[in-house]
C-alpha positions as CSV (number, residue, x, y, z in Angstrom):
1,X,0.0,0.0,0.0
2,X,2.8,2.4,0.9
3,X,4.7,1.7,-2.3
4,X,1.7,2.5,-4.5
5,X,1.1,5.8,-2.8
6,X,4.8,6.6,-3.1
7,X,4.7,5.7,-6.8
8,X,1.7,8.0,-7.3
9,X,3.5,10.9,-5.6
10,X,6.7,10.4,-7.5
11,X,4.8,10.2,-10.8
12,X,3.8,13.9,-10.1
13,X,0.1,13.4,-11.0
14,X,-1.6,15.6,-8.5
15,X,1.4,15.5,-6.1
16,X,0.0,18.4,-4.1
17,X,-3.3,16.6,-3.7
18,X,-1.5,13.4,-2.8
19,X,0.7,15.0,-0.2
20,X,-2.3,16.9,1.3
21,X,-4.2,13.6,1.4
22,X,-1.3,11.9,3.0
23,X,-1.0,14.6,5.6
24,X,-4.7,14.4,6.3
25,X,-4.5,10.6,6.6
26,X,-1.5,10.9,8.9
27,X,-3.2,13.5,11.1
28,X,-6.3,11.4,11.3
29,X,-4.3,8.3,12.2
30,X,-2.3,10.2,14.8
31,X,-5.4,11.8,16.3
32,X,-7.1,8.4,16.5
33,X,-4.1,6.8,18.1
34,X,-3.8,9.7,20.6
35,X,-7.5,9.4,21.4
36,X,-7.3,5.7,22.0
37,X,-4.2,6.2,24.2
38,X,-5.9,8.9,26.3
39,X,-9.0,6.7,26.7
40,X,-6.9,3.7,27.6
41,X,-4.9,5.7,30.2
42,X,-8.2,7.1,31.6
43,X,-9.7,3.6,31.9
44,X,-6.4,2.3,33.5
45,X,-6.4,5.1,36.1
46,X,-10.2,4.5,36.9
47,X,-9.7,0.9,37.6
């Protein structure tokens, strides 16, 4: 999956869109991970 995205970016077809999409996906993934971590920490402290 990562290689195909890399190839698309390197081809230069909508590289700006691809990078923005990658940034949005990364931000979403990081946000989701952070949310899960916060919830997990809260649940651990509650128990």
